[in-house]
PyMOL Python script that loads the backbone (N, CA, C, O; Angstrom):
from pymol import cmd

cmd.read_pdbstr("""\
ATOM      1  N   MET A   1      13.809 -18.074  42.365  1.00  0.00           N
ATOM      2  CA  MET A   1      12.677 -17.196  42.187  1.00  0.00           C
ATOM      3  C   MET A   1      12.348 -17.055  40.704  1.00  0.00           C
ATOM      4  O   MET A   1      11.195 -17.225  40.307  1.00  0.00           O
ATOM      5  N   TYR A   2      13.365 -16.740  39.873  1.00  0.00           N
ATOM      6  CA  TYR A   2      13.112 -16.577  38.449  1.00  0.00           C
ATOM      7  C   TYR A   2      12.766 -17.907  37.795  1.00  0.00           C
ATOM      8  O   TYR A   2      11.996 -17.959  36.836  1.00  0.00           O
ATOM      9  N   GLU A   3      13.335 -18.965  38.317  1.00  0.00           N
ATOM     10  CA  GLU A   3      13.076 -20.274  37.740  1.00  0.00           C
ATOM     11  C   GLU A   3      11.622 -20.682  37.950  1.00  0.00           C
ATOM     12  O   GLU A   3      11.014 -21.268  37.055  1.00  0.00           O
ATOM     13  N   SER A   4      11.065 -20.389  39.094  1.00  0.00           N
ATOM     14  CA  SER A   4       9.670 -20.755  39.349  1.00  0.00           C
ATOM     15  C   SER A   4       8.727 -19.912  38.480  1.00  0.00           C
ATOM     16  O   SER A   4       7.694 -20.420  38.042  1.00  0.00           O
ATOM     17  N   ALA A   5       9.052 -18.646  38.219  1.00  0.00           N
ATOM     18  CA  ALA A   5       8.230 -17.815  37.353  1.00  0.00           C
ATOM     19  C   ALA A   5       8.271 -18.341  35.926  1.00  0.00           C
ATOM     20  O   ALA A   5       7.265 -18.316  35.217  1.00  0.00           O
ATOM     21  N   LEU A   6       9.441 -18.818  35.511  1.00  0.00           N
ATOM     22  CA  LEU A   6       9.576 -19.377  34.174  1.00  0.00           C
ATOM     23  C   LEU A   6       8.764 -20.660  34.038  1.00  0.00           C
ATOM     24  O   LEU A   6       8.125 -20.888  33.011  1.00  0.00           O
ATOM     25  N   VAL A   7       8.788 -21.479  35.051  1.00  0.00           N
ATOM     26  CA  VAL A   7       8.023 -22.727  35.020  1.00  0.00           C
ATOM     27  C   VAL A   7       6.531 -22.424  34.958  1.00  0.00           C
ATOM     28  O   VAL A   7       5.800 -23.080  34.217  1.00  0.00           O
ATOM     29  N   ILE A   8       6.079 -21.457  35.712  1.00  0.00           N
ATOM     30  CA  ILE A   8       4.659 -21.079  35.700  1.00  0.00           C
ATOM     31  C   ILE A   8       4.275 -20.539  34.327  1.00  0.00           C
ATOM     32  O   ILE A   8       3.219 -20.885  33.797  1.00  0.00           O
ATOM     33  N   ALA A   9       5.121 -19.699  33.752  1.00  0.00           N
ATOM     34  CA  ALA A   9       4.829 -19.135  32.433  1.00  0.00           C
ATOM     35  C   ALA A   9       4.769 -20.232  31.371  1.00  0.00           C
ATOM     36  O   ALA A   9       3.909 -20.197  30.491  1.00  0.00           O
ATOM     37  N   LEU A  10       5.675 -21.201  31.449  1.00  0.00           N
ATOM     38  CA  LEU A  10       5.658 -22.292  30.479  1.00  0.00           C
ATOM     39  C   LEU A  10       4.413 -23.159  30.627  1.00  0.00           C
ATOM     40  O   LEU A  10       3.836 -23.587  29.628  1.00  0.00           O
ATOM     41  N   ARG A  11       4.002 -23.417  31.840  1.00  0.00           N
ATOM     42  CA  ARG A  11       2.781 -24.211  32.055  1.00  0.00           C
ATOM     43  C   ARG A  11       1.561 -23.477  31.512  1.00  0.00           C
ATOM     44  O   ARG A  11       0.695 -24.095  30.893  1.00  0.00           O
ATOM     45  N   LEU A  12       1.482 -22.166  31.736  1.00  0.00           N
ATOM     46  CA  LEU A  12       0.350 -21.393  31.221  1.00  0.00           C
ATOM     47  C   LEU A  12       0.364 -21.350  29.693  1.00  0.00           C
ATOM     48  O   LEU A  12      -0.684 -21.383  29.048  1.00  0.00           O
ATOM     49  N   ALA A  13       1.556 -21.276  29.133  1.00  0.00           N
ATOM     50  CA  ALA A  13       1.660 -21.234  27.672  1.00  0.00           C
ATOM     51  C   ALA A  13       1.268 -22.569  27.056  1.00  0.00           C
ATOM     52  O   ALA A  13       0.666 -22.600  25.983  1.00  0.00           O
ATOM     53  N   GLU A  14       1.597 -23.659  27.711  1.00  0.00           N
ATOM     54  CA  GLU A  14       1.243 -24.970  27.193  1.00  0.00           C
ATOM     55  C   GLU A  14      -0.261 -25.197  27.252  1.00  0.00           C
ATOM     56  O   GLU A  14      -0.844 -25.749  26.319  1.00  0.00           O
ATOM     57  N   GLU A  15      -0.874 -24.784  28.316  1.00  0.00           N
ATOM     58  CA  GLU A  15      -2.308 -25.003  28.474  1.00  0.00           C
ATOM     59  C   GLU A  15      -3.090 -24.079  27.553  1.00  0.00           C
ATOM     60  O   GLU A  15      -3.965 -24.542  26.822  1.00  0.00           O
ATOM     61  N   GLY A  16      -2.800 -22.798  27.571  1.00  0.00           N
ATOM     62  CA  GLY A  16      -3.479 -21.834  26.720  1.00  0.00           C
ATOM     63  C   GLY A  16      -4.928 -21.635  27.122  1.00  0.00           C
ATOM     64  O   GLY A  16      -5.463 -22.390  27.935  1.00  0.00           O
ATOM     65  N   PRO A  17      -5.556 -20.627  26.557  1.00  0.00           N
ATOM     66  CA  PRO A  17      -6.959 -20.354  26.875  1.00  0.00           C
ATOM     67  C   PRO A  17      -7.887 -21.315  26.127  1.00  0.00           C
ATOM     68  O   PRO A  17      -7.492 -21.944  25.146  1.00  0.00           O
ATOM     69  N   GLU A  18      -9.091 -21.411  26.596  1.00  0.00           N
ATOM     70  CA  GLU A  18     -10.103 -22.233  25.929  1.00  0.00           C
ATOM     71  C   GLU A  18     -10.477 -21.588  24.594  1.00  0.00           C
ATOM     72  O   GLU A  18     -10.354 -20.374  24.431  1.00  0.00           O
ATOM     73  N   ASP A  19     -10.927 -22.391  23.655  1.00  0.00           N
ATOM     74  CA  ASP A  19     -11.309 -21.868  22.344  1.00  0.00           C
ATOM     75  C   ASP A  19     -12.444 -20.859  22.428  1.00  0.00           C
ATOM     76  O   ASP A  19     -12.462 -19.883  21.678  1.00  0.00           O
ATOM     77  N   LYS A  20     -13.386 -21.084  23.330  1.00  0.00           N
ATOM     78  CA  LYS A  20     -14.529 -20.171  23.448  1.00  0.00           C
ATOM     79  C   LYS A  20     -14.131 -18.830  24.063  1.00  0.00           C
ATOM     80  O   LYS A  20     -14.871 -17.853  23.947  1.00  0.00           O
ATOM     81  N   ASP A  21     -12.958 -18.773  24.722  1.00  0.00           N
ATOM     82  CA  ASP A  21     -12.503 -17.538  25.357  1.00  0.00           C
ATOM     83  C   ASP A  21     -11.716 -16.642  24.402  1.00  0.00           C
ATOM     84  O   ASP A  21     -11.467 -15.478  24.715  1.00  0.00           O
ATOM     85  N   VAL A  22     -11.325 -17.164  23.253  1.00  0.00           N
ATOM     86  CA  VAL A  22     -10.521 -16.403  22.305  1.00  0.00           C
ATOM     87  C   VAL A  22     -11.451 -15.767  21.280  1.00  0.00           C
ATOM     88  O   VAL A  22     -12.065 -16.464  20.472  1.00  0.00           O
ATOM     89  N   VAL A  23     -11.552 -14.438  21.318  1.00  0.00           N
ATOM     90  CA  VAL A  23     -12.397 -13.701  20.381  1.00  0.00           C
ATOM     91  C   VAL A  23     -11.627 -12.472  19.907  1.00  0.00           C
ATOM     92  O   VAL A  23     -10.706 -12.002  20.576  1.00  0.00           O
ATOM     93  N   ALA A  24     -12.021 -11.960  18.738  1.00  0.00           N
ATOM     94  CA  ALA A  24     -11.358 -10.772  18.210  1.00  0.00           C
ATOM     95  C   ALA A  24     -11.732  -9.540  19.025  1.00  0.00           C
ATOM     96  O   ALA A  24     -10.862  -8.743  19.375  1.00  0.00           O
ATOM     97  N   GLY A  25     -13.000  -9.379  19.324  1.00  0.00           N
ATOM     98  CA  GLY A  25     -13.423  -8.269  20.160  1.00  0.00           C
ATOM     99  C   GLY A  25     -13.715  -7.006  19.387  1.00  0.00           C
ATOM    100  O   GLY A  25     -13.555  -6.941  18.169  1.00  0.00           O
ATOM    101  N   TYR A  26     -14.152  -5.994  20.137  1.00  0.00           N
ATOM    102  CA  TYR A  26     -14.544  -4.727  19.538  1.00  0.00           C
ATOM    103  C   TYR A  26     -13.345  -3.898  19.094  1.00  0.00           C
ATOM    104  O   TYR A  26     -13.451  -3.095  18.167  1.00  0.00           O
ATOM    105  N   GLY A  27     -12.228  -4.088  19.740  1.00  0.00           N
ATOM    106  CA  GLY A  27     -11.023  -3.362  19.340  1.00  0.00           C
ATOM    107  C   GLY A  27     -10.588  -3.741  17.931  1.00  0.00           C
ATOM    108  O   GLY A  27     -10.221  -2.876  17.136  1.00  0.00           O
ATOM    109  N   ALA A  28     -10.628  -5.025  17.623  1.00  0.00           N
ATOM    110  CA  ALA A  28     -10.260  -5.480  16.282  1.00  0.00           C
ATOM    111  C   ALA A  28     -11.270  -4.990  15.249  1.00  0.00           C
ATOM    112  O   ALA A  28     -10.885  -4.630  14.136  1.00  0.00           O
ATOM    113  N   LEU A  29     -12.535  -4.969  15.593  1.00  0.00           N
ATOM    114  CA  LEU A  29     -13.560  -4.462  14.686  1.00  0.00           C
ATOM    115  C   LEU A  29     -13.337  -2.975  14.413  1.00  0.00           C
ATOM    116  O   LEU A  29     -13.433  -2.531  13.269  1.00  0.00           O
ATOM    117  N   ALA A  30     -13.042  -2.214  15.450  1.00  0.00           N
ATOM    118  CA  ALA A  30     -12.796  -0.777  15.283  1.00  0.00           C
ATOM    119  C   ALA A  30     -11.561  -0.547  14.416  1.00  0.00           C
ATOM    120  O   ALA A  30     -11.568   0.334  13.556  1.00  0.00           O
ATOM    121  N   LEU A  31     -10.503  -1.325  14.630  1.00  0.00           N
ATOM    122  CA  LEU A  31      -9.295  -1.196  13.828  1.00  0.00           C
ATOM    123  C   LEU A  31      -9.585  -1.532  12.368  1.00  0.00           C
ATOM    124  O   LEU A  31      -9.124  -0.825  11.471  1.00  0.00           O
ATOM    125  N   PHE A  32     -10.335  -2.589  12.118  1.00  0.00           N
ATOM    126  CA  PHE A  32     -10.696  -2.976  10.757  1.00  0.00           C
ATOM    127  C   PHE A  32     -11.505  -1.877  10.073  1.00  0.00           C
ATOM    128  O   PHE A  32     -11.238  -1.542   8.918  1.00  0.00           O
ATOM    129  N   LEU A  33     -12.483  -1.317  10.768  1.00  0.00           N
ATOM    130  CA  LEU A  33     -13.297  -0.258  10.186  1.00  0.00           C
ATOM    131  C   LEU A  33     -12.473   1.004   9.928  1.00  0.00           C
ATOM    132  O   LEU A  33     -12.671   1.678   8.917  1.00  0.00           O
ATOM    133  N   PHE A  34     -11.557   1.321  10.834  1.00  0.00           N
ATOM    134  CA  PHE A  34     -10.680   2.473  10.656  1.00  0.00           C
ATOM    135  C   PHE A  34      -9.795   2.302   9.425  1.00  0.00           C
ATOM    136  O   PHE A  34      -9.654   3.231   8.630  1.00  0.00           O
ATOM    137  N   LEU A  35      -9.204   1.131   9.263  1.00  0.00           N
ATOM    138  CA  LEU A  35      -8.349   0.882   8.100  1.00  0.00           C
ATOM    139  C   LEU A  35      -9.154   0.894   6.810  1.00  0.00           C
ATOM    140  O   LEU A  35      -8.674   1.381   5.786  1.00  0.00           O
ATOM    141  N   PHE A  36     -10.365   0.367   6.846  1.00  0.00           N
ATOM    142  CA  PHE A  36     -11.233   0.386   5.669  1.00  0.00           C
ATOM    143  C   PHE A  36     -11.549   1.829   5.274  1.00  0.00           C
ATOM    144  O   PHE A  36     -11.499   2.173   4.094  1.00  0.00           O
ATOM    145  N   ALA A  37     -11.873   2.670   6.252  1.00  0.00           N
ATOM    146  CA  ALA A  37     -12.175   4.078   5.981  1.00  0.00           C
ATOM    147  C   ALA A  37     -10.938   4.803   5.449  1.00  0.00           C
ATOM    148  O   ALA A  37     -11.053   5.642   4.556  1.00  0.00           O
ATOM    149  N   ALA A  38      -9.760   4.489   5.984  1.00  0.00           N
ATOM    150  CA  ALA A  38      -8.528   5.130   5.524  1.00  0.00           C
ATOM    151  C   ALA A  38      -8.251   4.782   4.065  1.00  0.00           C
ATOM    152  O   ALA A  38      -7.872   5.657   3.286  1.00  0.00           O
ATOM    153  N   VAL A  39      -8.431   3.535   3.690  1.00  0.00           N
ATOM    154  CA  VAL A  39      -8.213   3.124   2.305  1.00  0.00           C
ATOM    155  C   VAL A  39      -9.231   3.789   1.383  1.00  0.00           C
ATOM    156  O   VAL A  39      -8.887   4.210   0.279  1.00  0.00           O
ATOM    157  N   ALA A  40     -10.479   3.886   1.831  1.00  0.00           N
ATOM    158  CA  ALA A  40     -11.511   4.540   1.025  1.00  0.00           C
ATOM    159  C   ALA A  40     -11.169   6.019   0.817  1.00  0.00           C
ATOM    160  O   ALA A  40     -11.306   6.531  -0.294  1.00  0.00           O
ATOM    161  N   LEU A  41     -10.732   6.698   1.855  1.00  0.00           N
ATOM    162  CA  LEU A  41     -10.364   8.109   1.726  1.00  0.00           C
ATOM    163  C   LEU A  41      -9.149   8.303   0.824  1.00  0.00           C
ATOM    164  O   LEU A  41      -9.098   9.263   0.056  1.00  0.00           O
ATOM    165  N   LEU A  42      -8.185   7.413   0.908  1.00  0.00           N
ATOM    166  CA  LEU A  42      -7.027   7.496   0.020  1.00  0.00           C
ATOM    167  C   LEU A  42      -7.442   7.281  -1.435  1.00  0.00           C
ATOM    168  O   LEU A  42      -6.913   7.938  -2.331  1.00  0.00           O
ATOM    169  N   GLY A  43      -8.375   6.374  -1.677  1.00  0.00           N
ATOM    170  CA  GLY A  43      -8.872   6.143  -3.029  1.00  0.00           C
ATOM    171  C   GLY A  43      -9.598   7.355  -3.582  1.00  0.00           C
ATOM    172  O   GLY A  43      -9.421   7.713  -4.747  1.00  0.00           O
ATOM    173  N   ILE A  44     -10.415   7.988  -2.748  1.00  0.00           N
ATOM    174  CA  ILE A  44     -11.133   9.198  -3.166  1.00  0.00           C
ATOM    175  C   ILE A  44     -10.136  10.314  -3.475  1.00  0.00           C
ATOM    176  O   ILE A  44     -10.273  11.007  -4.483  1.00  0.00           O
ATOM    177  N   SER A  45      -9.143  10.489  -2.619  1.00  0.00           N
ATOM    178  CA  SER A  45      -8.139  11.524  -2.832  1.00  0.00           C
ATOM    179  C   SER A  45      -7.354  11.261  -4.116  1.00  0.00           C
ATOM    180  O   SER A  45      -7.095  12.191  -4.880  1.00  0.00           O
ATOM    181  N   LEU A  46      -6.978  10.023  -4.360  1.00  0.00           N
ATOM    182  CA  LEU A  46      -6.247   9.681  -5.575  1.00  0.00           C
ATOM    183  C   LEU A  46      -7.071   9.993  -6.814  1.00  0.00           C
ATOM    184  O   LEU A  46      -6.546  10.529  -7.789  1.00  0.00           O
ATOM    185  N   THR A  47      -8.358   9.663  -6.784  1.00  0.00           N
ATOM    186  CA  THR A  47      -9.229   9.934  -7.919  1.00  0.00           C
ATOM    187  C   THR A  47      -9.317  11.429  -8.187  1.00  0.00           C
ATOM    188  O   THR A  47      -9.251  11.856  -9.339  1.00  0.00           O
ATOM    189  N   ARG A  48      -9.462  12.222  -7.142  1.00  0.00           N
ATOM    190  CA  ARG A  48      -9.531  13.682  -7.303  1.00  0.00           C
ATOM    191  C   ARG A  48      -8.246  14.240  -7.903  1.00  0.00           C
ATOM    192  O   ARG A  48      -8.292  15.072  -8.809  1.00  0.00           O
ATOM    193  N   HIS A  49      -7.109  13.789  -7.406  1.00  0.00           N
ATOM    194  CA  HIS A  49      -5.836  14.294  -7.904  1.00  0.00           C
ATOM    195  C   HIS A  49      -5.610  13.880  -9.357  1.00  0.00           C
ATOM    196  O   HIS A  49      -5.077  14.662 -10.144  1.00  0.00           O
ATOM    197  N   LEU A  50      -6.004  12.676  -9.717  1.00  0.00           N
ATOM    198  CA  LEU A  50      -5.840  12.250 -11.100  1.00  0.00           C
ATOM    199  C   LEU A  50      -6.737  13.055 -12.038  1.00  0.00           C
ATOM    200  O   LEU A  50      -6.337  13.383 -13.155  1.00  0.00           O
ATOM    201  N   ARG A  51      -7.935  13.367 -11.588  1.00  0.00           N
ATOM    202  CA  ARG A  51      -8.827  14.203 -12.402  1.00  0.00           C
ATOM    203  C   ARG A  51      -8.251  15.605 -12.584  1.00  0.00           C
ATOM    204  O   ARG A  51      -8.306  16.161 -13.681  1.00  0.00           O
ATOM    205  N   LYS A  52      -7.699  16.177 -11.515  1.00  0.00           N
ATOM    206  CA  LYS A  52      -7.092  17.504 -11.612  1.00  0.00           C
ATOM    207  C   LYS A  52      -5.892  17.475 -12.552  1.00  0.00           C
ATOM    208  O   LYS A  52      -5.710  18.397 -13.347  1.00  0.00           O
ATOM    209  N   ALA A  53      -5.082  16.441 -12.472  1.00  0.00           N
ATOM    210  CA  ALA A  53      -3.910  16.343 -13.333  1.00  0.00           C
ATOM    211  C   ALA A  53      -4.323  16.183 -14.796  1.00  0.00           C
ATOM    212  O   ALA A  53      -3.704  16.773 -15.682  1.00  0.00           O
ATOM    213  N   GLU A  54      -5.345  15.405 -15.047  1.00  0.00           N
ATOM    214  CA  GLU A  54      -5.818  15.230 -16.417  1.00  0.00           C
ATOM    215  C   GLU A  54      -6.389  16.533 -16.974  1.00  0.00           C
ATOM    216  O   GLU A  54      -6.135  16.886 -18.126  1.00  0.00           O
ATOM    217  N   ALA A  55      -7.155  17.242 -16.156  1.00  0.00           N
ATOM    218  CA  ALA A  55      -7.709  18.525 -16.604  1.00  0.00           C
ATOM    219  C   ALA A  55      -6.593  19.531 -16.864  1.00  0.00           C
ATOM    220  O   ALA A  55      -6.664  20.293 -17.829  1.00  0.00           O
ATOM    221  N   ALA A  56      -5.569  19.544 -16.023  1.00  0.00           N
ATOM    222  CA  ALA A  56      -4.454  20.459 -16.215  1.00  0.00           C
ATOM    223  C   ALA A  56      -3.670  20.094 -17.476  1.00  0.00           C
ATOM    224  O   ALA A  56      -3.202  20.980 -18.190  1.00  0.00           O
ATOM    225  N   ALA A  57      -3.525  18.813 -17.751  1.00  0.00           N
ATOM    226  CA  ALA A  57      -2.814  18.391 -18.955  1.00  0.00           C
ATOM    227  C   ALA A  57      -3.584  18.798 -20.201  1.00  0.00           C
ATOM    228  O   ALA A  57      -2.987  19.215 -21.193  1.00  0.00           O
ATOM    229  N   GLU A  58      -4.903  18.681 -20.155  1.00  0.00           N
ATOM    230  CA  GLU A  58      -5.725  19.083 -21.296  1.00  0.00           C
ATOM    231  C   GLU A  58      -5.692  20.598 -21.490  1.00  0.00           C
ATOM    232  O   GLU A  58      -5.806  21.081 -22.617  1.00  0.00           O
ATOM    233  N   ALA A  59      -5.536  21.342 -20.409  1.00  0.00           N
ATOM    234  CA  ALA A  59      -5.484  22.802 -20.495  1.00  0.00           C
ATOM    235  C   ALA A  59      -4.101  23.294 -20.937  1.00  0.00           C
ATOM    236  O   ALA A  59      -3.927  24.479 -21.218  1.00  0.00           O
ATOM    237  N   GLY A  60      -3.139  22.405 -20.997  1.00  0.00           N
ATOM    238  CA  GLY A  60      -1.809  22.778 -21.448  1.00  0.00           C
ATOM    239  C   GLY A  60      -0.927  23.347 -20.364  1.00  0.00           C
ATOM    240  O   GLY A  60       0.046  24.038 -20.667  1.00  0.00           O
ATOM    241  N   VAL A  61      -1.233  23.079 -19.116  1.00  0.00           N
ATOM    242  CA  VAL A  61      -0.443  23.605 -18.006  1.00  0.00           C
ATOM    243  C   VAL A  61       0.971  23.026 -18.010  1.00  0.00           C
ATOM    244  O   VAL A  61       1.928  23.715 -17.656  1.00  0.00           O
ATOM    245  N   PHE A  62       1.099  21.772 -18.407  1.00  0.00           N
ATOM    246  CA  PHE A  62       2.396  21.101 -18.348  1.00  0.00           C
ATOM    247  C   PHE A  62       3.236  21.331 -19.595  1.00  0.00           C
ATOM    248  O   PHE A  62       4.364  20.844 -19.667  1.00  0.00           O
ATOM    249  N   GLY A  63       2.724  22.052 -20.570  1.00  0.00           N
ATOM    250  CA  GLY A  63       3.473  22.281 -21.798  1.00  0.00           C
ATOM    251  C   GLY A  63       3.147  21.205 -22.819  1.00  0.00           C
ATOM    252  O   GLY A  63       2.392  20.269 -22.552  1.00  0.00           O
ATOM    253  N   GLU A  64       3.738  21.366 -23.993  1.00  0.00           N
ATOM    254  CA  GLU A  64       3.472  20.420 -25.065  1.00  0.00           C
ATOM    255  C   GLU A  64       4.287  19.150 -24.863  1.00  0.00           C
ATOM    256  O   GLU A  64       5.357  19.166 -24.255  1.00  0.00           O
ATOM    257  N   ASP A  65       3.753  18.048 -25.388  1.00  0.00           N
ATOM    258  CA  ASP A  65       4.496  16.797 -25.354  1.00  0.00           C
ATOM    259  C   ASP A  65       5.650  16.907 -26.332  1.00  0.00           C
ATOM    260  O   ASP A  65       5.481  17.366 -27.462  1.00  0.00           O
ATOM    261  N   GLU A  66       6.819  16.483 -25.889  1.00  0.00           N
ATOM    262  CA  GLU A  66       7.976  16.516 -26.761  1.00  0.00           C
ATOM    263  C   GLU A  66       7.948  15.285 -27.656  1.00  0.00           C
ATOM    264  O   GLU A  66       7.624  14.186 -27.208  1.00  0.00           O
ATOM    265  N   ALA A  67       8.292  15.482 -28.924  1.00  0.00           N
ATOM    266  CA  ALA A  67       8.397  14.348 -29.832  1.00  0.00           C
ATOM    267  C   ALA A  67       9.603  13.522 -29.414  1.00  0.00           C
ATOM    268  O   ALA A  67      10.560  14.039 -28.838  1.00  0.00           O
ATOM    269  N   GLU A  68       9.540  12.241 -29.712  1.00  0.00           N
ATOM    270  CA  GLU A  68      10.651  11.375 -29.342  1.00  0.00           C
ATOM    271  C   GLU A  68      11.877  11.778 -30.142  1.00  0.00           C
ATOM    272  O   GLU A  68      11.790  11.910 -31.362  1.00  0.00           O
ATOM    273  N   PRO A  69      13.021  11.978 -29.490  1.00  0.00           N
ATOM    274  CA  PRO A  69      14.231  12.385 -30.217  1.00  0.00           C
ATOM    275  C   PRO A  69      14.714  11.267 -31.119  1.00  0.00           C
ATOM    276  O   PRO A  69      14.570  10.086 -30.803  1.00  0.00           O
ATOM    277  N   GLU A  70      15.288  11.654 -32.243  1.00  0.00           N
ATOM    278  CA  GLU A  70      15.828  10.665 -33.167  1.00  0.00           C
ATOM    279  C   GLU A  70      17.047  10.033 -32.524  1.00  0.00           C
ATOM    280  O   GLU A  70      17.905  10.721 -31.970  1.00  0.00           O
ATOM    281  N   ASP A  71      17.108   8.751 -32.605  1.00  0.00           N
ATOM    282  CA  ASP A  71      18.236   8.023 -32.042  1.00  0.00           C
ATOM    283  C   ASP A  71      19.403   8.105 -33.013  1.00  0.00           C
ATOM    284  O   ASP A  71      19.235   7.803 -34.195  1.00  0.00           O
ATOM    285  N   ALA A  72      20.574   8.504 -32.550  1.00  0.00           N
ATOM    286  CA  ALA A  72      21.738   8.672 -33.412  1.00  0.00           C
ATOM    287  C   ALA A  72      22.225   7.332 -33.960  1.00  0.00           C
ATOM    288  O   ALA A  72      22.883   7.284 -35.000  1.00  0.00           O
ATOM    289  N   GLU A  73      21.901   6.246 -33.259  1.00  0.00           N
ATOM    290  CA  GLU A  73      22.376   4.935 -33.689  1.00  0.00           C
ATOM    291  C   GLU A  73      21.411   4.253 -34.643  1.00  0.00           C
ATOM    292  O   GLU A  73      21.746   3.213 -35.209  1.00  0.00           O
ATOM    293  N   GLY A  74      20.252   4.796 -34.833  1.00  0.00           N
ATOM    294  CA  GLY A  74      19.268   4.149 -35.673  1.00  0.00           C
ATOM    295  C   GLY A  74      18.254   3.406 -34.834  1.00  0.00           C
ATOM    296  O   GLY A  74      18.405   3.292 -33.618  1.00  0.00           O
ATOM    297  N   ALA A  75      17.237   2.910 -35.474  1.00  0.00           N
ATOM    298  CA  ALA A  75      16.136   2.279 -34.762  1.00  0.00           C
ATOM    299  C   ALA A  75      16.504   0.937 -34.177  1.00  0.00           C
ATOM    300  O   ALA A  75      15.965   0.556 -33.138  1.00  0.00           O
ATOM    301  N   ASN A  76      17.419   0.196 -34.818  1.00  0.00           N
ATOM    302  CA  ASN A  76      17.720  -1.147 -34.317  1.00  0.00           C
ATOM    303  C   ASN A  76      18.893  -1.179 -33.362  1.00  0.00           C
ATOM    304  O   ASN A  76      19.227  -2.246 -32.848  1.00  0.00           O
ATOM    305  N   GLY A  77      19.526  -0.057 -33.107  1.00  0.00           N
ATOM    306  CA  GLY A  77      20.587   0.013 -32.116  1.00  0.00           C
ATOM    307  C   GLY A  77      21.931  -0.482 -32.596  1.00  0.00           C
ATOM    308  O   GLY A  77      22.859  -0.587 -31.795  1.00  0.00           O
ATOM    309  N   SER A  78      22.074  -0.795 -33.894  1.00  0.00           N
ATOM    310  CA  SER A  78      23.344  -1.313 -34.387  1.00  0.00           C
ATOM    311  C   SER A  78      24.264  -0.226 -34.924  1.00  0.00           C
ATOM    312  O   SER A  78      25.408  -0.505 -35.283  1.00  0.00           O
ATOM    313  N   GLY A  79      23.772   1.019 -34.982  1.00  0.00           N
ATOM    314  CA  GLY A  79      24.582   2.093 -35.500  1.00  0.00           C
ATOM    315  C   GLY A  79      24.364   2.317 -36.977  1.00  0.00           C
ATOM    316  O   GLY A  79      24.891   3.273 -37.546  1.00  0.00           O
ATOM    317  N   GLN A  80      23.605   1.462 -37.596  1.00  0.00           N
ATOM    318  CA  GLN A  80      23.284   1.599 -39.012  1.00  0.00           C
ATOM    319  C   GLN A  80      21.810   1.890 -39.161  1.00  0.00           C
ATOM    320  O   GLN A  80      20.995   1.338 -38.423  1.00  0.00           O
ATOM    321  N   SER A  81      21.456   2.729 -40.082  1.00  0.00           N
ATOM    322  CA  SER A  81      20.036   2.998 -40.292  1.00  0.00           C
ATOM    323  C   SER A  81      19.439   1.869 -41.110  1.00  0.00           C
ATOM    324  O   SER A  81      20.083   1.327 -42.008  1.00  0.00           O
ATOM    325  N   ALA A  82      18.226   1.528 -40.794  1.00  0.00           N
ATOM    326  CA  ALA A  82      17.587   0.384 -41.438  1.00  0.00           C
ATOM    327  C   ALA A  82      16.998   0.713 -42.776  1.00  0.00           C
ATOM    328  O   ALA A  82      16.427  -0.159 -43.431  1.00  0.00           O
TER     329      ALA A  82
END
""", "prot")
cmd.dss("prot")
cmd.show_as("cartoon", "prot")
cmd.util.cbc("prot")
cmd.orient("prot")
């Protein structure tokens, strides 16, 4: 019983559908449009958040920028000052 089902499945897989019968369809179009809209919304959200962060940084919300600490080993990393 299982062997005959396997043989039928293999024959169908070998033959395959006709080229004119294989189409993407409306489901694929809807999925593509949905993903396009999702990426667009994520881009808009990212732009808004970056603008808010930049405005907050200019207003001093995050505090002052710290100066780079002096390296105890010197600028070239050999332990000697140049």
